[in-house]
N, C-alpha and C positions, 0 to 999 in steps of 0.2 A: 504493499500499499503506500503511495507516496506522499510525501509530506502534504501538496496542494489538496488532496484528495482528503486528508486527514483534518486538514483545515475547514473545508467544506462539509466534512460530516459533523464538526463541531457546529458549524453554523445551522446546519440542519437540526442538529439536536435543541439548539436555543429557538428556532422557530416553533420545533414542534411543543416545547414548554411553553411558548408564548400561547399559543392555539388553544392548549389545556386551560391555561390561566383565563382567556377571554371568556372559555365556556363557565369557569365558576365564578366569574363576575356577575353571569346572568340568573344563577342559582334565584337569588333573592328576587328577581324580577320575572319568574316565569308566569306570572298572572296578567303580564302586560302581551298585548295582543301582536303576535307575529315572533316572540322570542324565541319559542322551540323552535319554528321556522330557520332563524338567525344561527341558534346555537347546532342544528343540522347540518347549516352550510360549514359552520367554523369545524365539526366533526369530521365531515368529507374531505377538508384541506389537510386536517391534521392525520387523517387516515392515510391519506395518499403519500404525504411524506413519510409517515411510518414506514410503507411499503420501499420506499426508496432506502430508507434507514437499514431496513432488514436486508436488503440486496449488497450492501457495502460498497455501493457505486453511485456517485453522485455529480451531476453536472451543474455548474453557475446558472445555466438556463432554468433548470428546474427550481433553483431557490428564487431567481428574478420574478419568475412567471406566477409564484406563488398569489393567492388573493388575501392573504391573511392581514396584509397592512391595510387593505380597504376594509375589510371586515372587522379589523380592531377598531380602525376610527367610526364606524357605525355602533360599535359595543360603547365606545365613549361617549356618543350622543344620546345612547338609547338609556344609561344610568343617570342621566340629568332628570332634574325636577321638571314635571309638566307634559312629560313624553305619554301619548296617549296609544300608538303603536308603531311597530318597525317593520320593515318589508312590506308595507301596505300595497294591495293590488287593487288598481282601478281600472276597469274596462272603458276602453274609448269607443268601440263599437263590439260586434259580433267577433270579429277577427283580429282585435287588436287590443293590447292591454299595457298597463304600464306600472311597474314597481317603484313606490317612492319610499327611500330608505327610512325617513323618520316624520311620523306625523305628531305635531305638539301643539301646546296652546290651543285646547279644545278642537283641534281640527283646523284652526285659523291659520298656522304654519307648515308648510310642507319644505322639509331639508335633503338637499342630495349631497351626499359626502363624497368626495373627490382626492383620492390619496395620489394621483398620479403627477409624474415630472412636469414642472411648469412649463420648461421649454418643449416638451412633447406636445402638451395642451395647445401651446399657441401655433405650433407648427402645424398640426392637424387642423387646426380652424384656420388657417390660411390656405388650405388646399395642399400641403406637402406631405400627403399620405397614400396608401394605396387607394386604386378607384373603389368609390361605394363605401368606404370608412365613415363613419358618423363623426363629427367634432362635437364639442360641449356647446357650441352654437346651435346644433342642430337639436341637442337633446333639451337645451333652453327652450325653443320653440315648443319642442314636445311636452314639456313641462307646464308651460304657460297656457298652451291649448286646452291638456286635462284639467289645470284648473279651472278653467273657466266654465267645465262641464260638471264642475262638482263645487259648488258655492258652499260656504259654511256662513249661516245666518244673513242670505242672501248677498254676500261677497265672495268673490273667488280667493282662496287660500293665498298668503304671501308665500313666495317661492324663494327659498334661500339655499344658495350653492356654496357650501363649507369646504375651503380648500386646504387640505391638511397639510399641504406641502408649500401652500403657496400660489401665486397666480400673478403674472406678468400684466402691468398696468394697462397695455391697449386691450388686451383680451376681457381685462375686469370691466373696462368702460363699455365695451361692446356688450357685455352681459346685461349691465346696468342700463343700458338704453333699451333694452328688451322688455324689462321691469324685473330683472332678477335681483334680488338682494345678495350682494358677495361679501362672504366671510372667509377671514383668513389675510396672510399676510401680503399684501399687494407689493409685486417686486419690480425693479425697473425692467424695461424691454431688455432681451438678450440681444436683439439686433433691431436695424431700422428696418420696420415694415411698411413698406410703398404698397397701397393698394393697386389692383390692377385697373387700368384706365384704357377702354377701349375707343376714346373718343378721337377722330381725326384731326382736332384741333390741337393736339399735342404738338410740340415743336418739333421732336424727332420721334425715330420710330423706336429706340428704345426706351423712351416714356411710355410709350405704347404697350411694351411687355414687362413690367415692373416684377408683376408677381407671377412667378413660375410654379403651376403646381405640378410638383414631381409625381408621377404614376408610373409604377412598376411594368415592366414588358408583361410579366405573367397577367397581371389583370387588364393589361392591353388584350392579349390573347383571348381571356375568357370573354372580355366585352366584345371581340370579333366574332366569336363563337354565339353569343346569344343575340347578335343583330344580322346573321348571316341571313335570314330571310326576308330582310328589308333589302329591295332593289334599286331605290332612289335615295340617293345623297344630296342633301342640300348644304352646300359649302358656305361657310361664314367667310368673311376677311380674314380672321386670323389662320384658318384652315389654308386659304389660297398662300398667303404670305408666307407661312410654314413649308409649303409646297414647293415654291420658286425660289425659296432664300439659298444664297449660294452657301450658307451654312450648312443646311442639309443635303447640299450636292457636292459633297467631298472637300469643303472649303473650312472646316471647323478647327484646323491646326492654328489657329492665330491666338495672340494676346492682345488685346482692343485697350484703346484709350478707356473706352466706356465699359466699367465693371460689370454691367450686367450683360453686356455682349460677352465678354470673356467667360462669366458664369455660364451661359448658354451655350457657348463653345464646349465647354467642359462637359456640360450636360450631354450635348449631343455626340462627342466622342464616345461618352459611355452608353447613351441610350438613343441611336440614330432615330429621327421622326420619319423621316422619308419612307423607311422600307414599311412602316406600319401604315401610313397611308397609301401605299401603293398596293399594299394586302387588301386594304379595306376597299380601295378604290376598284380592285379587278371585280370585271363583269357587272360593275353597276354603272346606273344612268347618273350621271353628273350635272344638279341643276344649281340656280343662282337666281336672286332676284335683281331687280335693275340697280335699286339703291346699295347693295352689297358688290355688286361687281363694277360699278361706278367709282364707289369709294376705294375698292382695291386698286382699280387703275389708276387712280389720282396719286396714291401712295407711292406704287411702283414707279411711275413717271416722275415723280419728285424726289423719291430716296432709293430708286434702284440702279444696279448698273447694268451694262449689255447684256450678260447671261442672264440676268434675273428677269431681264424685258423681255428676252428671247424665251425664256421658259415661260412667260406668262402669255406671248403669242400663241405658244402650242398649247398651252391649257385652255385658251379661248375656244381653241377647236373641238376640245373635250367637251366644255360645258355650256348646257343649255340656258338661255338667260330668258326670265320671265318677267311680266311686269310685276310689280311690288303687291297689286291686288288679285292676282292670280289665283283661283281657287274659291273666290267669293269673299264673303265677310269673315271677321274672326268670331269665334263664339265668347259668350258675356265674360269669362272669367281672363281671357286674353284682350279682349278689346279693353277691358278696365284697368288692365295691369300699368300701375302707376309709374311714368317717367321720372326716377329719382335714384340718386345714389350709384349703384353699379346698372341700374336698368337704364340704359340708353336707349334714345329713339331708334337710332341705326339698328343696334342689337334687338331690339322688339319687332322692328319690322323683319329682318332675316329670320329669326326664331318663330315668328307667328306664319310666316309665310311658308315655312318646311312643316309646320303642325298642320296647317289647312289641307295640304297635299300629302300627308301622311309619311313624310320623308325624316330619314335620320340626320338631322344636324350636325355638322362635322365642326368643331371649332375648340379653340384654346379657352375662350371666354368662361371659365367656371366661374367666375364672379358674379356674371349676370344670370347663370343657371341656378345657383345658391339664391340670389337677391330675389329672383321670381318666385322660388320654391317658398321664400318668407311671405310672399304675397298670396300663398296658395295656388300657384301656376306653375305645372310642371310641363315639362318638354322632353321629348325622345333625342337623346343626343349621345353623341360619342366625342368626349372631351381628352385632347391629346396636350402635350407639352407646347408650350410656345415657343415660335423661333423668329426672329428678327430678321429683316434685309439687312446683308451684311457687305456686300460686294462694295458699295461704295465707300466703306469704311476700313477696307484692306489696305490702302495705300498709305494710311497712318499707322498700321497695326504692327506689331514684331510677329515674324511668322515662325513657327515652332517646325524644326528640322526634326523629322522622324526617322 
């Protein structure tokens, strides 16, 4: 047995001891609604750890993935005065339900306990996670919606998110803007988070692509499989720019003066976007609305280099451009989608066009998709990583000789 394995086994023994201690802390509160369920969850975790201990072989991942830290934080809340129930289930409809960690104050307060690393929370909430992963902002929307369905004394319960390990300031402010009360240490942001802005009015293409959502290639492949039966693709401006960019066509070996371009070049070297789009486009009908195509051409004519303009001309032969109002009127939710924040007019036109004709909209604009979902409007989308036009920036960049 190696020394490192001995250390891991010692850490494992401490976790098991901690789990048993948590169960003991709840013995005097077993009359509380949901405590038996909470004890059962803790016991399942400790039993799993005991099986690992018995095998004599432990991996650090098995320790780091344990849910005991989160369950322990719930226990700390459960033993406070005024708690009415723990792990309380609320049904949203016949097919959906929500588990609220702590209900207190005679039902007037709901508490969600979060023990996750604050940097991870911020990264997930800004889109830098696997496709389909739900962020704390998504969960906040769910909590607020569910709270409205279960009023206490004719008022929605107060929703409190309690962060055991703290929360970064920007994310805390976003939660507060949704009506969530934030409890826990508010920490400085770990990095400058510039929001994605897809407006053409930006002074340069790098400003358009500041907030880059990192999506794993595995999740892209899964997404391709899920949408294999859709034969019509609606191309957003961001998708067409990524497709014709020099960066995605063999020229990502540069260090640019613009930091965001250098960052995208590194991502492109690791996760090429063009092969993903080519695979998606194969055998599909490519369409675009007039506003989307015209804005795309304006950007290419202003910022694109000769090869990017040539690729645009070739793409034009493959894409069918329709009038913005093709397919009739929008349905009520999409017609009433408010243009504000990430919901820009151009994006609303592009995505609504795709919805009317039942196409899959291909885009890097995950900010719009999330903002629209917050207004209760969802779209069929394929989200890829954003890539800017870079040919015009290569002259002032440093080429990396491979």
